DOMAR-745715 format. One line per 5 residues: number of its first residue (from 1); for each residue x negated, y, z of C-alpha. Coordinates in nm, 3 decimals. Layout:
// DOMAR-745715
NUM) X:Y:Z | ... $
// end
This chain:
// DOMAR-745715
1) -1.115:1.637:-1.602 | -1.198:1.763:-1.254 | -1.540:1.691:-1.109 | -1.351:1.542:-0.813 | -1.304:1.229:-1.028 $
6) -1.584:1.109:-1.254 | -1.447:0.934:-1.564 | -1.681:0.692:-1.742 | -1.667:0.472:-2.048 | -1.647:0.099:-1.981 $
11) -1.971:-0.028:-1.829 | -2.159:-0.312:-1.993 | -2.101:-0.616:-1.776 | -2.477:-0.653:-1.717 | -2.485:-0.297:-1.581 $
16) -2.236:-0.380:-1.305 | -2.428:-0.506:-0.999 | -2.345:-0.860:-0.895 | -2.300:-0.745:-0.535 | -1.978:-0.541:-0.499 $
21) -2.131:-0.343:-0.211 | -2.421:-0.241:-0.434 | -2.166:-0.134:-0.695 | -1.986:0.076:-0.433 | -2.309:0.234:-0.308 $
26) -2.405:0.331:-0.663 | -2.092:0.539:-0.721 | -2.130:0.917:-0.698 | -1.778:0.959:-0.561 | -1.425:0.892:-0.679 $
31) -1.468:0.721:-1.016 | -1.267:0.591:-1.312 | -1.356:0.377:-1.612 | -1.179:0.384:-1.948 | -1.197:0.034:-2.096 $
36) -1.093:0.005:-2.461 | -0.833:-0.262:-2.529 | -0.722:-0.460:-2.832 | -0.426:-0.224:-2.874 | -0.564:0.132:-2.849 $
41) -0.216:0.288:-2.871 | -0.118:0.187:-2.517 | -0.276:0.236:-2.174 | -0.233:0.093:-1.824 | -0.371:0.246:-1.504 $
46) -0.475:0.061:-1.189 | -0.597:0.240:-0.875 | -0.784:0.100:-0.575 | -0.932:0.218:-0.245 | -0.694:0.507:-0.184 $
51) -0.751:0.377:0.167 | -1.113:0.297:0.239 | -1.035:-0.003:0.460 | -0.833:-0.190:0.195 | -1.093:-0.355:-0.029 $
56) -0.913:-0.641:-0.211 | -0.824:-0.429:-0.513 | -1.177:-0.291:-0.535 | -1.328:-0.640:-0.517 | -1.092:-0.756:-0.792 $
61) -1.176:-0.454:-1.007 | -1.550:-0.506:-0.960 | -1.518:-0.870:-1.069 | -1.301:-0.776:-1.367 | -1.537:-0.500:-1.489 $
66) -1.830:-0.736:-1.449 | -1.654:-1.006:-1.654 | -1.657:-0.797:-1.971 | -1.307:-0.912:-2.066 | -1.140:-0.698:-2.334 $
71) -0.796:-0.596:-2.203 | -0.477:-0.623:-2.404 | -0.442:-0.243:-2.408 | -0.664:0.042:-2.290 | -0.724:0.018:-1.916 $
76) -0.803:0.301:-1.674 | -0.962:0.161:-1.356 | -0.983:0.404:-1.062 | -1.180:0.368:-0.737 | -1.059:0.657:-0.524 $
81) -1.175:0.698:-0.164 | -1.538:0.597:-0.209 | -1.658:0.822:0.072 | -1.432:0.661:0.334 | -1.502:0.307:0.211 $
86) -1.879:0.354:0.245 | -1.871:0.475:0.605 | -2.041:0.226:0.836 | -1.922:-0.041:0.892 | -1.817:-0.059:0.527 $
91) -1.444:-0.097:0.452 | -1.334:-0.010:0.807 | -1.223:0.354:0.767 | -0.881:0.429:0.620 | -0.993:0.787:0.560 $
96) -1.287:1.008:0.650 | -1.253:1.095:1.021 | -1.101:1.438:1.071 | -0.971:1.453:0.715 | -0.641:1.371:0.553 $
101) -0.510:1.037:0.434 | -0.569:1.047:0.057 | -0.246:0.859:-0.010 | -0.050:1.136:0.159 | -0.188:1.411:-0.069 $
106) -0.005:1.341:-0.396 | 0.295:1.552:-0.301 | 0.091:1.869:-0.254 | 0.148:2.152:-0.504 | -0.138:2.150:-0.751 $
111) -0.227:2.510:-0.673 | -0.359:2.381:-0.336 | -0.628:2.179:-0.515 | -0.916:2.360:-0.350 | -0.790:2.310:0.003 $
116) -0.968:1.982:0.078 | -1.152:1.699:-0.101 | -0.858:1.460:-0.072 | -0.620:1.701:-0.247 | -0.873:1.754:-0.525 $
121) -0.910:1.378:-0.581 | -0.532:1.328:-0.575 | -0.473:1.601:-0.831 | -0.754:1.472:-1.053 | -0.596:1.126:-1.056 $
126) -0.258:1.274:-1.147 | -0.416:1.485:-1.422 | -0.579:1.171:-1.562 | -0.246:0.987:-1.559 | -0.071:1.282:-1.725 $
131) -0.339:1.294:-1.994 | -0.339:0.921:-2.067 | 0.043:0.873:-2.073 | 0.021:0.510:-1.954 | 0.293:0.249:-1.987 $
136) 0.242:0.141:-1.624 | 0.060:0.246:-1.305 | -0.024:-0.003:-1.029 | -0.185:0.102:-0.700 | -0.349:-0.186:-0.508 $
141) -0.356:-0.195:-0.127 | -0.405:-0.425:0.172 | -0.205:-0.447:0.493 | -0.337:-0.440:0.848 | -0.097:-0.724:0.941 $
146) 0.000:-1.059:0.794 | 0.235:-1.028:0.497 | 0.318:-1.206:0.176 | 0.217:-1.006:-0.131 | 0.485:-0.753:-0.226 $
151) 0.540:-0.444:-0.438 | 0.694:-0.110:-0.343 | 0.877:0.110:-0.590 | 1.130:0.390:-0.612 | 1.362:0.205:-0.850 $
156) 1.416:-0.172:-0.895 | 1.416:-0.141:-1.274 | 1.345:-0.439:-1.497 | 0.999:-0.297:-1.569 | 0.914:-0.238:-1.203 $
161) 1.029:-0.588:-1.110 | 0.814:-0.731:-1.390 | 0.512:-0.550:-1.245 | 0.596:-0.682:-0.898 | 0.622:-1.038:-1.028 $
166) 0.261:-1.027:-1.150 | 0.154:-1.026:-0.784 | 0.433:-1.172:-0.569 | 0.804:-1.234:-0.520 | 0.913:-0.935:-0.309 $
171) 1.004:-0.582:-0.419 | 1.062:-0.315:-0.153 | 1.293:-0.043:-0.281 | 1.175:0.273:-0.105 | 1.337:0.612:-0.055 $
176) 1.044:0.755:0.141 | 0.857:1.066:0.037 | 0.522:1.060:0.214 | 0.296:1.210:-0.052 | 0.188:0.872:-0.192 $
181) 0.066:0.822:-0.549 | 0.370:0.607:-0.623 | 0.604:0.901:-0.559 | 0.420:1.138:-0.795 | 0.438:0.921:-1.109 $
186) 0.764:0.968:-1.298 | 0.658:0.922:-1.661 | 0.629:0.541:-1.650 | 0.700:0.242:-1.423 | 0.480:0.262:-1.114 $
191) 0.445:0.038:-0.811 | 0.227:0.003:-0.506 | 0.121:-0.357:-0.447 | 0.023:-0.482:-0.102 | -0.171:-0.803:-0.163 $
196) -0.212:-0.915:0.199 | -0.436:-0.855:0.496 | -0.778:-0.693:0.454 | -1.056:-0.949:0.473 | -0.826:-1.240:0.384 $
201) -0.955:-1.459:0.101 | -0.597:-1.524:-0.013 | -0.539:-1.149:-0.050 | -0.856:-1.119:-0.259 | -0.739:-1.403:-0.485 $
206) -0.395:-1.247:-0.532 | -0.552:-0.912:-0.622 | -0.787:-1.074:-0.871 | -0.521:-1.288:-1.042 | -0.270:-1.003:-1.048 $
211) -0.519:-0.753:-1.189 | -0.614:-0.994:-1.467 | -0.248:-1.051:-1.552 | -0.179:-0.678:-1.544 | -0.461:-0.585:-1.781 $
216) -0.481:-0.890:-2.007 | -0.111:-0.963:-2.077 | 0.001:-0.841:-2.419 | 0.369:-0.776:-2.335 | 0.372:-0.664:-1.975 $
221) 0.749:-0.635:-1.940 | 0.853:-0.955:-2.116 | 1.047:-1.212:-1.907 | 0.827:-1.441:-1.701 | 0.870:-1.814:-1.657 $
226) 1.222:-1.944:-1.616 | 1.334:-1.945:-1.255 | 1.093:-1.676:-1.133 | 1.287:-1.442:-0.905 | 1.196:-1.127:-0.718 $
231) 1.363:-1.054:-0.385 | 1.474:-0.690:-0.359 | 1.462:-0.531:-0.014 | 1.598:-0.184:0.050 | 1.377:0.019:0.286 $
236) 1.613:0.239:0.487 | 1.429:0.306:0.814 | 1.081:0.382:0.946 | 0.981:0.291:1.303 | 0.718:0.502:1.472 $
241) 0.612:0.606:1.821 | 0.771:0.913:1.970 | 0.528:1.206:2.009 | 0.299:1.177:2.308 | 0.363:0.807:2.366 $
246) 0.083:0.552:2.399 | 0.102:0.211:2.230 | -0.096:-0.099:2.326 | -0.105:-0.436:2.150 | -0.120:-0.724:2.403 $
251) 0.058:-1.041:2.517 | 0.192:-0.888:2.838 | 0.302:-0.552:2.973 | 0.026:-0.294:3.005 | 0.152:-0.058:3.279 $
256) -0.063:0.227:3.146 | 0.116:0.225:2.809 | 0.456:0.363:2.719 | 0.508:0.063:2.492 | 0.330:-0.272:2.471 $
261) 0.392:-0.475:2.156 | 0.285:-0.840:2.112 | -0.051:-0.863:1.941 | 0.096:-1.122:1.704 | 0.399:-0.910:1.616 $
266) 0.314:-0.936:1.247 | 0.433:-1.298:1.248 | 0.781:-1.145:1.205 | 0.698:-0.971:0.875 | 0.979:-1.039:0.625 $
271) 1.168:-1.244:0.887 | 1.497:-1.162:1.058 | 1.452:-1.078:1.426 | 1.773:-1.192:1.601 | 1.982:-0.981:1.836 $
276) 1.865:-1.026:2.195 | 1.503:-1.097:2.102 | 1.236:-0.917:2.301 | 1.022:-0.705:2.072 | 0.800:-0.544:2.336 $
281) 0.760:-0.415:2.690 | 0.838:-0.063:2.810 | 0.599:0.090:3.061 | 0.707:0.241:3.395 | 0.625:0.595:3.275 $
286) 0.881:0.570:2.991 | 1.239:0.670:3.072 | 1.377:0.608:2.724 | 1.304:0.401:2.413 | 0.947:0.495:2.310 $
291) 1.025:0.418:1.945 | 1.214:0.629:1.697 | 1.375:0.472:1.390 | 1.435:0.727:1.115 | 1.687:0.652:0.840 $
296) 1.725:0.796:0.489 | 1.914:1.097:0.621 | 1.647:1.177:0.881 | 1.858:1.050:1.172 | 1.706:0.860:1.463 $
301) 1.878:0.519:1.477 | 1.663:0.366:1.752 | 1.955:0.348:1.998 | 2.153:0.141:1.746 | 1.878:-0.119:1.711 $
306) 1.691:-0.130:2.043 | 1.778:-0.122:2.411 | 1.582:-0.143:2.732 | 1.651:-0.433:2.968 | 1.435:-0.384:3.277 $
311) 1.081:-0.372:3.130 | 1.175:-0.538:2.800 | 1.255:-0.365:2.470 | 1.525:-0.584:2.314 | 1.688:-0.594:1.970 $
316) 2.053:-0.487:1.986 | 2.124:-0.633:1.641 | 1.943:-0.847:1.384 | 1.687:-0.663:1.172 | 1.410:-0.745:0.924 $
321) 1.075:-0.568:0.981 | 0.810:-0.541:0.712 | 0.468:-0.379:0.685 | 0.406:-0.429:1.058 | 0.067:-0.286:1.147 $
326) -0.145:-0.433:1.423 | -0.361:-0.120:1.442 | -0.231:0.087:1.734 | -0.390:0.406:1.601 | -0.214:0.373:1.264 $
331) 0.110:0.275:1.438 | 0.091:0.593:1.645 | -0.016:0.834:1.371 | 0.179:0.691:1.077 | 0.417:0.397:1.117 $
336) 0.457:0.079:1.323 | 0.690:-0.100:1.080 | 0.978:-0.049:0.839 | 1.326:-0.201:0.863 | 1.477:-0.329:0.539 $
341) 1.802:-0.478:0.409 | 1.812:-0.771:0.167 | 1.980:-0.642:-0.150 | 1.966:-0.927:-0.398 | 1.743:-1.160:-0.592 $
346) 1.660:-1.057:-0.946 | 1.563:-1.307:-1.211 | 1.282:-1.205:-1.441 | 1.487:-1.324:-1.738 $
// end
């Protein structure tokens, strides 16, 4: 394996520091642990901290490694962006300033491995997955806004929905190709799981319970309890700021901004915003809609969904936003929210 990812045997539980921050500080960089399970013929992979400011998965993994539980099958536990997570204040940096988002590097050709540290870590994780041939890969994340726990996948297969149901009751069916780990795994079911907002105790509990279920359940893809259903949402469009526009989060118009969005906008996550509802305020320097809304074909559909009425940005038709970020920098550089369509509810049976 590459020296970009240090792979260790399972630690003895007494060797794992009680304090998760001490555990993080003791790592030499991106790290993985191979924990032997009761069934050595199968393997499952779980990754955490691809973003350094999303700690719930790491905290759950630390607690699980410290518990000394023997998993149902071999488990590969990965802590990825250690360098970003350790930057002061701890767990506040998505990535190392001036460097790339690690979870946008998995689409790079592998012959670019030496270009930057993030590409080297991404390729080392993929090499590990290729070598281990797991039956499932789960990548744990937090949101910057308020959300129920949900999974994201490229195909709402029975196996992917079973993985989603270990953590929540929503599955987002994505067509996006952003260079995320999820998109680079084709040999087995793989999902990204967003467990909730960073720093939220409920998100930490969901991550811990879901991780235990993922690694300790004998038959991962067997039907769950009767009546358990997973809501499938198709992700067709991505809302982001147009180039050169400034976004501010506030409760009233900021005249210096091209767009002001309510600082409690994330209350609408997974809810239908009705036609005619105000979704923000447009600044006097903006002549058009400051948002673009890109569909699966790469077309900008903003004019179909939003219109300006004086200084208000108003919904032209009902829509359901998810993954709303309340971080203006992330909203400007990456994405403000996604718009989804409700496809169906799928029973786990």
